[in-house]
N, CA, C and O atoms as a Maestro MAE file, in Angstrom:
{
 s_m_m2io_version
 :::
 2.0.0
}

f_m_ct {
 s_m_title
 :::
 protein
 m_atom[288] {
  # First column is atom index #
  i_m_mmod_type
  r_m_x_coord
  r_m_y_coord
  r_m_z_coord
  i_m_residue_number
  s_m_chain_name
  s_m_pdb_residue_name
  s_m_pdb_atom_name
  i_m_atomic_number
  :::
  1 25 -232.821 73.410 -88.415 1 A "UNK " " N  " 7
  2 3 -231.722 72.506 -88.694 1 A "UNK " " CA " 6
  3 2 -230.959 73.031 -89.900 1 A "UNK " " C  " 6
  4 15 -231.551 73.279 -90.950 1 A "UNK " " O  " 8
  5 25 -229.648 73.202 -89.758 2 A "UNK " " N  " 7
  6 3 -228.817 73.733 -90.836 2 A "UNK " " CA " 6
  7 2 -228.095 72.638 -91.589 2 A "UNK " " C  " 6
  8 15 -228.274 71.451 -91.319 2 A "UNK " " O  " 8
  9 25 -227.285 73.053 -92.526 3 A "UNK " " N  " 7
  10 3 -226.490 72.114 -93.307 3 A "UNK " " CA " 6
  11 2 -225.249 71.747 -92.513 3 A "UNK " " C  " 6
  12 15 -224.567 72.618 -91.972 3 A "UNK " " O  " 8
  13 25 -224.959 70.464 -92.447 4 A "UNK " " N  " 7
  14 3 -223.763 70.007 -91.738 4 A "UNK " " CA " 6
  15 2 -222.572 70.068 -92.681 4 A "UNK " " C  " 6
  16 15 -222.615 69.548 -93.795 4 A "UNK " " O  " 8
  17 25 -221.528 70.700 -92.223 5 A "UNK " " N  " 7
  18 3 -220.307 70.785 -93.016 5 A "UNK " " CA " 6
  19 2 -219.135 70.335 -92.163 5 A "UNK " " C  " 6
  20 15 -219.202 70.363 -90.934 5 A "UNK " " O  " 8
  21 25 -218.063 69.922 -92.819 6 A "UNK " " N  " 7
  22 3 -216.885 69.469 -92.100 6 A "UNK " " CA " 6
  23 2 -216.012 70.629 -91.672 6 A "UNK " " C  " 6
  24 15 -216.324 71.792 -91.929 6 A "UNK " " O  " 8
  25 25 -214.925 70.298 -91.019 7 A "UNK " " N  " 7
  26 3 -213.980 71.301 -90.561 7 A "UNK " " CA " 6
  27 2 -213.231 71.866 -91.777 7 A "UNK " " C  " 6
  28 15 -212.800 71.095 -92.634 7 A "UNK " " O  " 8
  29 25 -213.068 73.194 -91.870 8 A "UNK " " N  " 7
  30 3 -212.394 73.763 -93.040 8 A "UNK " " CA " 6
  31 2 -210.918 73.374 -93.092 8 A "UNK " " C  " 6
  32 15 -210.275 73.178 -92.060 8 A "UNK " " O  " 8
  33 25 -210.392 73.268 -94.320 9 A "UNK " " N  " 7
  34 3 -208.989 72.901 -94.526 9 A "UNK " " CA " 6
  35 2 -208.040 74.045 -94.205 9 A "UNK " " C  " 6
  36 15 -206.901 73.811 -93.801 9 A "UNK " " O  " 8
  37 25 -208.497 75.276 -94.380 10 A "UNK " " N  " 7
  38 3 -207.655 76.446 -94.145 10 A "UNK " " CA " 6
  39 2 -208.371 77.420 -93.227 10 A "UNK " " C  " 6
  40 15 -209.566 77.297 -92.959 10 A "UNK " " O  " 8
  41 25 -207.604 78.388 -92.756 11 A "UNK " " N  " 7
  42 3 -208.193 79.429 -91.930 11 A "UNK " " CA " 6
  43 2 -208.808 80.491 -92.838 11 A "UNK " " C  " 6
  44 15 -208.421 80.627 -93.998 11 A "UNK " " O  " 8
  45 25 -209.758 81.232 -92.307 12 A "UNK " " N  " 7
  46 3 -210.437 82.251 -93.092 12 A "UNK " " CA " 6
  47 2 -209.488 83.372 -93.522 12 A "UNK " " C  " 6
  48 15 -209.700 83.984 -94.569 12 A "UNK " " O  " 8
  49 25 -208.454 83.648 -92.740 13 A "UNK " " N  " 7
  50 3 -207.545 84.742 -93.071 13 A "UNK " " CA " 6
  51 2 -206.275 84.263 -93.787 13 A "UNK " " C  " 6
  52 15 -205.310 85.022 -93.872 13 A "UNK " " O  " 8
  53 25 -206.246 83.038 -94.298 14 A "UNK " " N  " 7
  54 3 -205.088 82.516 -95.011 14 A "UNK " " CA " 6
  55 2 -204.978 83.198 -96.376 14 A "UNK " " C  " 6
  56 15 -206.002 83.515 -96.981 14 A "UNK " " O  " 8
  57 25 -203.752 83.432 -96.877 15 A "UNK " " N  " 7
  58 3 -203.608 84.064 -98.194 15 A "UNK " " CA " 6
  59 2 -204.071 83.121 -99.304 15 A "UNK " " C  " 6
  60 15 -203.970 81.900 -99.181 15 A "UNK " " O  " 8
  61 25 -204.577 83.702 -100.377 16 A "UNK " " N  " 7
  62 3 -205.081 82.886 -101.481 16 A "UNK " " CA " 6
  63 2 -203.975 82.475 -102.450 16 A "UNK " " C  " 6
  64 15 -204.147 81.518 -103.206 16 A "UNK " " O  " 8
  65 25 -202.847 83.179 -102.441 17 A "UNK " " N  " 7
  66 3 -201.753 82.854 -103.349 17 A "UNK " " CA " 6
  67 2 -200.694 82.025 -102.630 17 A "UNK " " C  " 6
  68 15 -200.330 82.320 -101.491 17 A "UNK " " O  " 8
  69 25 -200.215 81.009 -103.289 18 A "UNK " " N  " 7
  70 3 -199.162 80.166 -102.746 18 A "UNK " " CA " 6
  71 2 -197.901 80.426 -103.549 18 A "UNK " " C  " 6
  72 15 -197.918 80.308 -104.774 18 A "UNK " " O  " 8
  73 25 -196.809 80.778 -102.886 19 A "UNK " " N  " 7
  74 3 -195.568 81.077 -103.586 19 A "UNK " " CA " 6
  75 2 -195.077 79.850 -104.345 19 A "UNK " " C  " 6
  76 15 -195.153 78.718 -103.868 19 A "UNK " " O  " 8
  77 25 -194.575 80.116 -105.531 20 A "UNK " " N  " 7
  78 3 -194.013 79.047 -106.347 20 A "UNK " " CA " 6
  79 2 -194.995 78.421 -107.312 20 A "UNK " " C  " 6
  80 15 -194.588 77.587 -108.122 20 A "UNK " " O  " 8
  81 25 -196.258 78.778 -107.268 21 A "UNK " " N  " 7
  82 3 -197.235 78.207 -108.186 21 A "UNK " " CA " 6
  83 2 -197.248 79.042 -109.458 21 A "UNK " " C  " 6
  84 15 -197.434 80.258 -109.408 21 A "UNK " " O  " 8
  85 25 -197.050 78.383 -110.603 22 A "UNK " " N  " 7
  86 3 -197.051 79.102 -111.879 22 A "UNK " " CA " 6
  87 2 -198.447 79.613 -112.182 22 A "UNK " " C  " 6
  88 15 -199.434 78.925 -111.920 22 A "UNK " " O  " 8
  89 25 -198.535 80.807 -112.728 23 A "UNK " " N  " 7
  90 3 -199.834 81.388 -113.026 23 A "UNK " " CA " 6
  91 2 -200.245 81.191 -114.476 23 A "UNK " " C  " 6
  92 15 -201.385 81.486 -114.833 23 A "UNK " " O  " 8
  93 25 -199.360 80.709 -115.305 24 A "UNK " " N  " 7
  94 3 -199.723 80.407 -116.677 24 A "UNK " " CA " 6
  95 2 -199.647 81.577 -117.628 24 A "UNK " " C  " 6
  96 15 -199.891 81.407 -118.822 24 A "UNK " " O  " 8
  97 25 -199.318 82.756 -117.142 25 A "UNK " " N  " 7
  98 3 -199.252 83.893 -118.049 25 A "UNK " " CA " 6
  99 2 -197.812 84.305 -118.352 25 A "UNK " " C  " 6
  100 15 -197.581 85.400 -118.864 25 A "UNK " " O  " 8
  101 25 -196.864 83.461 -118.051 26 A "UNK " " N  " 7
  102 3 -195.472 83.737 -118.375 26 A "UNK " " CA " 6
  103 2 -195.267 83.530 -119.878 26 A "UNK " " C  " 6
  104 15 -195.893 82.645 -120.461 26 A "UNK " " O  " 8
  105 25 -194.400 84.331 -120.518 27 A "UNK " " N  " 7
  106 3 -194.177 84.152 -121.951 27 A "UNK " " CA " 6
  107 2 -193.506 82.818 -122.247 27 A "UNK " " C  " 6
  108 15 -192.799 82.262 -121.406 27 A "UNK " " O  " 8
  109 25 -193.735 82.322 -123.439 28 A "UNK " " N  " 7
  110 3 -193.152 81.047 -123.851 28 A "UNK " " CA " 6
  111 2 -194.095 79.894 -123.579 28 A "UNK " " C  " 6
  112 15 -195.249 80.099 -123.203 28 A "UNK " " O  " 8
  113 25 -193.612 78.709 -123.767 29 A "UNK " " N  " 7
  114 3 -194.419 77.524 -123.527 29 A "UNK " " CA " 6
  115 2 -195.154 77.036 -124.758 29 A "UNK " " C  " 6
  116 15 -195.785 75.980 -124.715 29 A "UNK " " O  " 8
  117 25 -195.089 77.776 -125.853 30 A "UNK " " N  " 7
  118 3 -195.796 77.342 -127.052 30 A "UNK " " CA " 6
  119 2 -195.069 76.208 -127.762 30 A "UNK " " C  " 6
  120 15 -195.655 75.522 -128.600 30 A "UNK " " O  " 8
  121 25 -193.795 76.007 -127.431 31 A "UNK " " N  " 7
  122 3 -193.053 74.916 -128.065 31 A "UNK " " CA " 6
  123 2 -193.616 73.563 -127.648 31 A "UNK " " C  " 6
  124 15 -193.581 72.608 -128.424 31 A "UNK " " O  " 8
  125 25 -194.129 73.479 -126.438 32 A "UNK " " N  " 7
  126 3 -194.636 72.213 -125.907 32 A "UNK " " CA " 6
  127 2 -196.082 71.942 -126.308 32 A "UNK " " C  " 6
  128 15 -196.546 70.808 -126.197 32 A "UNK " " O  " 8
  129 25 -196.803 72.964 -126.771 33 A "UNK " " N  " 7
  130 3 -198.222 72.816 -127.095 33 A "UNK " " CA " 6
  131 2 -198.359 72.446 -128.573 33 A "UNK " " C  " 6
  132 15 -197.955 73.227 -129.435 33 A "UNK " " O  " 8
  133 25 -198.923 71.265 -128.888 34 A "UNK " " N  " 7
  134 3 -199.000 70.846 -130.282 34 A "UNK " " CA " 6
  135 2 -199.992 71.646 -131.120 34 A "UNK " " C  " 6
  136 15 -199.973 71.527 -132.345 34 A "UNK " " O  " 8
  137 25 -200.859 72.455 -130.510 35 A "UNK " " N  " 7
  138 3 -201.861 73.191 -131.272 35 A "UNK " " CA " 6
  139 2 -201.550 74.654 -131.446 35 A "UNK " " C  " 6
  140 15 -202.388 75.396 -131.957 35 A "UNK " " O  " 8
  141 25 -200.374 75.102 -131.040 36 A "UNK " " N  " 7
  142 3 -200.014 76.507 -131.174 36 A "UNK " " CA " 6
  143 2 -198.744 76.657 -132.000 36 A "UNK " " C  " 6
  144 15 -197.828 75.839 -131.913 36 A "UNK " " O  " 8
  145 25 -198.706 77.706 -132.796 37 A "UNK " " N  " 7
  146 3 -197.520 78.018 -133.585 37 A "UNK " " CA " 6
  147 2 -197.210 79.500 -133.382 37 A "UNK " " C  " 6
  148 15 -198.079 80.348 -133.586 37 A "UNK " " O  " 8
  149 25 -195.994 79.812 -132.988 38 A "UNK " " N  " 7
  150 3 -195.619 81.212 -132.774 38 A "UNK " " CA " 6
  151 2 -195.560 81.939 -134.110 38 A "UNK " " C  " 6
  152 15 -194.981 81.449 -135.080 38 A "UNK " " O  " 8
  153 25 -196.176 83.125 -134.137 39 A "UNK " " N  " 7
  154 3 -196.153 83.940 -135.350 39 A "UNK " " CA " 6
  155 2 -195.371 85.225 -135.135 39 A "UNK " " C  " 6
  156 15 -195.126 85.969 -136.084 39 A "UNK " " O  " 8
  157 25 -194.990 85.481 -133.935 40 A "UNK " " N  " 7
  158 3 -194.234 86.676 -133.614 40 A "UNK " " CA " 6
  159 2 -193.723 86.568 -132.193 40 A "UNK " " C  " 6
  160 15 -193.805 85.510 -131.569 40 A "UNK " " O  " 8
  161 25 -193.198 87.662 -131.691 41 A "UNK " " N  " 7
  162 3 -192.633 87.635 -130.342 41 A "UNK " " CA " 6
  163 2 -193.687 87.382 -129.269 41 A "UNK " " C  " 6
  164 15 -193.453 86.630 -128.324 41 A "UNK " " O  " 8
  165 25 -194.846 88.013 -129.422 42 A "UNK " " N  " 7
  166 3 -195.895 87.861 -128.400 42 A "UNK " " CA " 6
  167 2 -197.194 87.333 -128.978 42 A "UNK " " C  " 6
  168 15 -198.230 87.425 -128.319 42 A "UNK " " O  " 8
  169 25 -197.181 86.783 -130.186 43 A "UNK " " N  " 7
  170 3 -198.412 86.285 -130.794 43 A "UNK " " CA " 6
  171 2 -198.246 84.829 -131.207 43 A "UNK " " C  " 6
  172 15 -197.134 84.348 -131.421 43 A "UNK " " O  " 8
  173 25 -199.372 84.144 -131.311 44 A "UNK " " N  " 7
  174 3 -199.370 82.746 -131.733 44 A "UNK " " CA " 6
  175 2 -200.639 82.465 -132.520 44 A "UNK " " C  " 6
  176 15 -201.631 83.185 -132.408 44 A "UNK " " O  " 8
  177 25 -200.592 81.407 -133.316 45 A "UNK " " N  " 7
  178 3 -201.746 80.995 -134.109 45 A "UNK " " CA " 6
  179 2 -202.224 79.652 -133.589 45 A "UNK " " C  " 6
  180 15 -201.420 78.764 -133.307 45 A "UNK " " O  " 8
  181 25 -203.530 79.508 -133.465 46 A "UNK " " N  " 7
  182 3 -204.119 78.295 -132.925 46 A "UNK " " CA " 6
  183 2 -204.610 77.397 -134.053 46 A "UNK " " C  " 6
  184 15 -205.122 77.872 -135.067 46 A "UNK " " O  " 8
  185 25 -204.446 76.103 -133.859 47 A "UNK " " N  " 7
  186 3 -204.927 75.121 -134.820 47 A "UNK " " CA " 6
  187 2 -205.898 74.169 -134.134 47 A "UNK " " C  " 6
  188 15 -206.034 74.185 -132.910 47 A "UNK " " O  " 8
  189 25 -206.568 73.344 -134.923 48 A "UNK " " N  " 7
  190 3 -207.549 72.417 -134.381 48 A "UNK " " CA " 6
  191 2 -206.901 71.406 -133.434 48 A "UNK " " C  " 6
  192 15 -207.581 70.869 -132.560 48 A "UNK " " O  " 8
  193 25 -205.634 71.142 -133.585 49 A "UNK " " N  " 7
  194 3 -204.937 70.187 -132.713 49 A "UNK " " CA " 6
  195 2 -204.966 70.636 -131.261 49 A "UNK " " C  " 6
  196 15 -204.880 69.813 -130.349 49 A "UNK " " O  " 8
  197 25 -205.088 71.935 -131.046 50 A "UNK " " N  " 7
  198 3 -205.153 72.461 -129.681 50 A "UNK " " CA " 6
  199 2 -206.428 72.001 -128.979 50 A "UNK " " C  " 6
  200 15 -206.426 71.769 -127.770 50 A "UNK " " O  " 8
  201 25 -207.514 71.871 -129.737 51 A "UNK " " N  " 7
  202 3 -208.804 71.557 -129.146 51 A "UNK " " CA " 6
  203 2 -209.171 70.084 -129.231 51 A "UNK " " C  " 6
  204 15 -209.909 69.579 -128.385 51 A "UNK " " O  " 8
  205 25 -208.667 69.396 -130.237 52 A "UNK " " N  " 7
  206 3 -209.065 68.000 -130.404 52 A "UNK " " CA " 6
  207 2 -207.886 67.180 -130.906 52 A "UNK " " C  " 6
  208 15 -207.038 67.686 -131.642 52 A "UNK " " O  " 8
  209 25 -207.834 65.944 -130.515 53 A "UNK " " N  " 7
  210 3 -206.811 65.039 -130.998 53 A "UNK " " CA " 6
  211 2 -207.388 64.031 -131.967 53 A "UNK " " C  " 6
  212 15 -206.666 63.167 -132.464 53 A "UNK " " O  " 8
  213 25 -208.691 64.127 -132.245 54 A "UNK " " N  " 7
  214 3 -209.348 63.176 -133.120 54 A "UNK " " CA " 6
  215 2 -209.383 63.751 -134.533 54 A "UNK " " C  " 6
  216 15 -210.166 64.657 -134.818 54 A "UNK " " O  " 8
  217 25 -208.550 63.235 -135.403 55 A "UNK " " N  " 7
  218 3 -208.496 63.649 -136.803 55 A "UNK " " CA " 6
  219 2 -208.430 65.173 -136.918 55 A "UNK " " C  " 6
  220 15 -209.247 65.786 -137.605 55 A "UNK " " O  " 8
  221 25 -207.473 65.764 -136.253 56 A "UNK " " N  " 7
  222 3 -207.395 67.225 -136.176 56 A "UNK " " CA " 6
  223 2 -207.123 67.884 -137.523 56 A "UNK " " C  " 6
  224 15 -207.577 69.005 -137.754 56 A "UNK " " O  " 8
  225 25 -206.402 67.225 -138.410 57 A "UNK " " N  " 7
  226 3 -206.071 67.834 -139.706 57 A "UNK " " CA " 6
  227 2 -207.312 68.116 -140.544 57 A "UNK " " C  " 6
  228 15 -207.332 69.086 -141.301 57 A "UNK " " O  " 8
  229 25 -208.346 67.285 -140.424 58 A "UNK " " N  " 7
  230 3 -209.556 67.511 -141.209 58 A "UNK " " CA " 6
  231 2 -210.426 68.611 -140.615 58 A "UNK " " C  " 6
  232 15 -211.407 69.013 -141.240 58 A "UNK " " O  " 8
  233 25 -210.097 69.102 -139.438 59 A "UNK " " N  " 7
  234 3 -210.892 70.154 -138.810 59 A "UNK " " CA " 6
  235 2 -210.294 71.547 -139.020 59 A "UNK " " C  " 6
  236 15 -210.877 72.537 -138.579 59 A "UNK " " O  " 8
  237 25 -209.159 71.634 -139.675 60 A "UNK " " N  " 7
  238 3 -208.597 72.919 -140.056 60 A "UNK " " CA " 6
  239 2 -209.293 73.387 -141.332 60 A "UNK " " C  " 6
  240 15 -209.857 72.559 -142.047 60 A "UNK " " O  " 8
  241 25 -209.273 74.695 -141.646 61 A "UNK " " N  " 7
  242 3 -209.957 75.175 -142.854 61 A "UNK " " CA " 6
  243 2 -209.314 74.623 -144.129 61 A "UNK " " C  " 6
  244 15 -208.105 74.401 -144.186 61 A "UNK " " O  " 8
  245 25 -210.137 74.410 -145.135 62 A "UNK " " N  " 7
  246 3 -209.647 73.889 -146.415 62 A "UNK " " CA " 6
  247 2 -208.857 74.977 -147.130 62 A "UNK " " C  " 6
  248 15 -207.767 74.724 -147.645 62 A "UNK " " O  " 8
  249 25 -209.408 76.191 -147.162 63 A "UNK " " N  " 7
  250 3 -208.753 77.319 -147.819 63 A "UNK " " CA " 6
  251 2 -207.786 77.982 -146.845 63 A "UNK " " C  " 6
  252 15 -208.211 78.370 -145.756 63 A "UNK " " O  " 8
  253 25 -206.506 78.131 -147.185 64 A "UNK " " N  " 7
  254 3 -205.550 78.737 -146.250 64 A "UNK " " CA " 6
  255 2 -205.857 80.202 -145.926 64 A "UNK " " C  " 6
  256 15 -205.362 80.725 -144.928 64 A "UNK " " O  " 8
  257 25 -206.670 80.872 -146.760 65 A "UNK " " N  " 7
  258 3 -207.028 82.262 -146.500 65 A "UNK " " CA " 6
  259 2 -208.189 82.392 -145.507 65 A "UNK " " C  " 6
  260 15 -208.465 83.484 -145.009 65 A "UNK " " O  " 8
  261 25 -208.857 81.288 -145.227 66 A "UNK " " N  " 7
  262 3 -209.984 81.319 -144.292 66 A "UNK " " CA " 6
  263 2 -209.480 81.445 -142.864 66 A "UNK " " C  " 6
  264 15 -208.378 80.991 -142.553 66 A "UNK " " O  " 8
  265 25 -210.277 82.059 -141.987 67 A "UNK " " N  " 7
  266 3 -209.867 82.133 -140.577 67 A "UNK " " CA " 6
  267 2 -209.914 80.751 -139.943 67 A "UNK " " C  " 6
  268 15 -210.762 79.928 -140.288 67 A "UNK " " O  " 8
  269 25 -209.015 80.508 -139.031 68 A "UNK " " N  " 7
  270 3 -208.965 79.221 -138.350 68 A "UNK " " CA " 6
  271 2 -209.771 79.321 -137.067 68 A "UNK " " C  " 6
  272 15 -209.372 80.009 -136.127 68 A "UNK " " O  " 8
  273 25 -210.904 78.634 -137.027 69 A "UNK " " N  " 7
  274 3 -211.763 78.611 -135.849 69 A "UNK " " CA " 6
  275 2 -211.773 77.196 -135.305 69 A "UNK " " C  " 6
  276 15 -212.633 76.399 -135.682 69 A "UNK " " O  " 8
  277 25 -210.821 76.860 -134.413 70 A "UNK " " N  " 7
  278 3 -210.760 75.494 -133.905 70 A "UNK " " CA " 6
  279 2 -211.997 75.163 -133.072 70 A "UNK " " C  " 6
  280 15 -212.568 76.047 -132.434 70 A "UNK " " O  " 8
  281 25 -212.409 73.905 -133.074 71 A "UNK " " N  " 7
  282 3 -213.571 73.524 -132.275 71 A "UNK " " CA " 6
  283 2 -213.316 73.746 -130.795 71 A "UNK " " C  " 6
  284 15 -212.192 73.584 -130.320 71 A "UNK " " O  " 8
  285 25 -214.340 74.109 -130.085 72 A "UNK " " N  " 7
  286 3 -214.184 74.414 -128.655 72 A "UNK " " CA " 6
  287 2 -214.155 73.217 -127.813 72 A "UNK " " C  " 6
  288 15 -214.030 73.323 -126.593 72 A "UNK " " O  " 8
  :::
 }
 m_bond[287] {
  # First column is bond index #
  i_m_from
  i_m_to
  i_m_order
  :::
  1 1 2 1
  2 2 3 1
  3 3 4 2
  4 3 5 1
  5 5 6 1
  6 6 7 1
  7 7 8 2
  8 7 9 1
  9 9 10 1
  10 10 11 1
  11 11 12 2
  12 11 13 1
  13 13 14 1
  14 14 15 1
  15 15 16 2
  16 15 17 1
  17 17 18 1
  18 18 19 1
  19 19 20 2
  20 19 21 1
  21 21 22 1
  22 22 23 1
  23 23 24 2
  24 23 25 1
  25 25 26 1
  26 26 27 1
  27 27 28 2
  28 27 29 1
  29 29 30 1
  30 30 31 1
  31 31 32 2
  32 31 33 1
  33 33 34 1
  34 34 35 1
  35 35 36 2
  36 35 37 1
  37 37 38 1
  38 38 39 1
  39 39 40 2
  40 39 41 1
  41 41 42 1
  42 42 43 1
  43 43 44 2
  44 43 45 1
  45 45 46 1
  46 46 47 1
  47 47 48 2
  48 47 49 1
  49 49 50 1
  50 50 51 1
  51 51 52 2
  52 51 53 1
  53 53 54 1
  54 54 55 1
  55 55 56 2
  56 55 57 1
  57 57 58 1
  58 58 59 1
  59 59 60 2
  60 59 61 1
  61 61 62 1
  62 62 63 1
  63 63 64 2
  64 63 65 1
  65 65 66 1
  66 66 67 1
  67 67 68 2
  68 67 69 1
  69 69 70 1
  70 70 71 1
  71 71 72 2
  72 71 73 1
  73 73 74 1
  74 74 75 1
  75 75 76 2
  76 75 77 1
  77 77 78 1
  78 78 79 1
  79 79 80 2
  80 79 81 1
  81 81 82 1
  82 82 83 1
  83 83 84 2
  84 83 85 1
  85 85 86 1
  86 86 87 1
  87 87 88 2
  88 87 89 1
  89 89 90 1
  90 90 91 1
  91 91 92 2
  92 91 93 1
  93 93 94 1
  94 94 95 1
  95 95 96 2
  96 95 97 1
  97 97 98 1
  98 98 99 1
  99 99 100 2
  100 99 101 1
  101 101 102 1
  102 102 103 1
  103 103 104 2
  104 103 105 1
  105 105 106 1
  106 106 107 1
  107 107 108 2
  108 107 109 1
  109 109 110 1
  110 110 111 1
  111 111 112 2
  112 111 113 1
  113 113 114 1
  114 114 115 1
  115 115 116 2
  116 115 117 1
  117 117 118 1
  118 118 119 1
  119 119 120 2
  120 119 121 1
  121 121 122 1
  122 122 123 1
  123 123 124 2
  124 123 125 1
  125 125 126 1
  126 126 127 1
  127 127 128 2
  128 127 129 1
  129 129 130 1
  130 130 131 1
  131 131 132 2
  132 131 133 1
  133 133 134 1
  134 134 135 1
  135 135 136 2
  136 135 137 1
  137 137 138 1
  138 138 139 1
  139 139 140 2
  140 139 141 1
  141 141 142 1
  142 142 143 1
  143 143 144 2
  144 143 145 1
  145 145 146 1
  146 146 147 1
  147 147 148 2
  148 147 149 1
  149 149 150 1
  150 150 151 1
  151 151 152 2
  152 151 153 1
  153 153 154 1
  154 154 155 1
  155 155 156 2
  156 155 157 1
  157 157 158 1
  158 158 159 1
  159 159 160 2
  160 159 161 1
  161 161 162 1
  162 162 163 1
  163 163 164 2
  164 163 165 1
  165 165 166 1
  166 166 167 1
  167 167 168 2
  168 167 169 1
  169 169 170 1
  170 170 171 1
  171 171 172 2
  172 171 173 1
  173 173 174 1
  174 174 175 1
  175 175 176 2
  176 175 177 1
  177 177 178 1
  178 178 179 1
  179 179 180 2
  180 179 181 1
  181 181 182 1
  182 182 183 1
  183 183 184 2
  184 183 185 1
  185 185 186 1
  186 186 187 1
  187 187 188 2
  188 187 189 1
  189 189 190 1
  190 190 191 1
  191 191 192 2
  192 191 193 1
  193 193 194 1
  194 194 195 1
  195 195 196 2
  196 195 197 1
  197 197 198 1
  198 198 199 1
  199 199 200 2
  200 199 201 1
  201 201 202 1
  202 202 203 1
  203 203 204 2
  204 203 205 1
  205 205 206 1
  206 206 207 1
  207 207 208 2
  208 207 209 1
  209 209 210 1
  210 210 211 1
  211 211 212 2
  212 211 213 1
  213 213 214 1
  214 214 215 1
  215 215 216 2
  216 215 217 1
  217 217 218 1
  218 218 219 1
  219 219 220 2
  220 219 221 1
  221 221 222 1
  222 222 223 1
  223 223 224 2
  224 223 225 1
  225 225 226 1
  226 226 227 1
  227 227 228 2
  228 227 229 1
  229 229 230 1
  230 230 231 1
  231 231 232 2
  232 231 233 1
  233 233 234 1
  234 234 235 1
  235 235 236 2
  236 235 237 1
  237 237 238 1
  238 238 239 1
  239 239 240 2
  240 239 241 1
  241 241 242 1
  242 242 243 1
  243 243 244 2
  244 243 245 1
  245 245 246 1
  246 246 247 1
  247 247 248 2
  248 247 249 1
  249 249 250 1
  250 250 251 1
  251 251 252 2
  252 251 253 1
  253 253 254 1
  254 254 255 1
  255 255 256 2
  256 255 257 1
  257 257 258 1
  258 258 259 1
  259 259 260 2
  260 259 261 1
  261 261 262 1
  262 262 263 1
  263 263 264 2
  264 263 265 1
  265 265 266 1
  266 266 267 1
  267 267 268 2
  268 267 269 1
  269 269 270 1
  270 270 271 1
  271 271 272 2
  272 271 273 1
  273 273 274 1
  274 274 275 1
  275 275 276 2
  276 275 277 1
  277 277 278 1
  278 278 279 1
  279 279 280 2
  280 279 281 1
  281 281 282 1
  282 282 283 1
  283 283 284 2
  284 283 285 1
  285 285 286 1
  286 286 287 1
  287 287 288 2
  :::
 }
}
């Protein structure tokens, strides 16, 4: 006796990519993200606000020279 499964939603030879779906690797978009700040043309700096909305300011480093390691 095997495992019972339902009818598949797609065919086995259907393409995996759907046209028009954003892949998320396009440049820009940091203006809308509250936890990112652009530091250059292709670079950005991450803050604790990116990872948490609960008292995010207290989770940033106290010393501005310290590396910013936002909570995961």
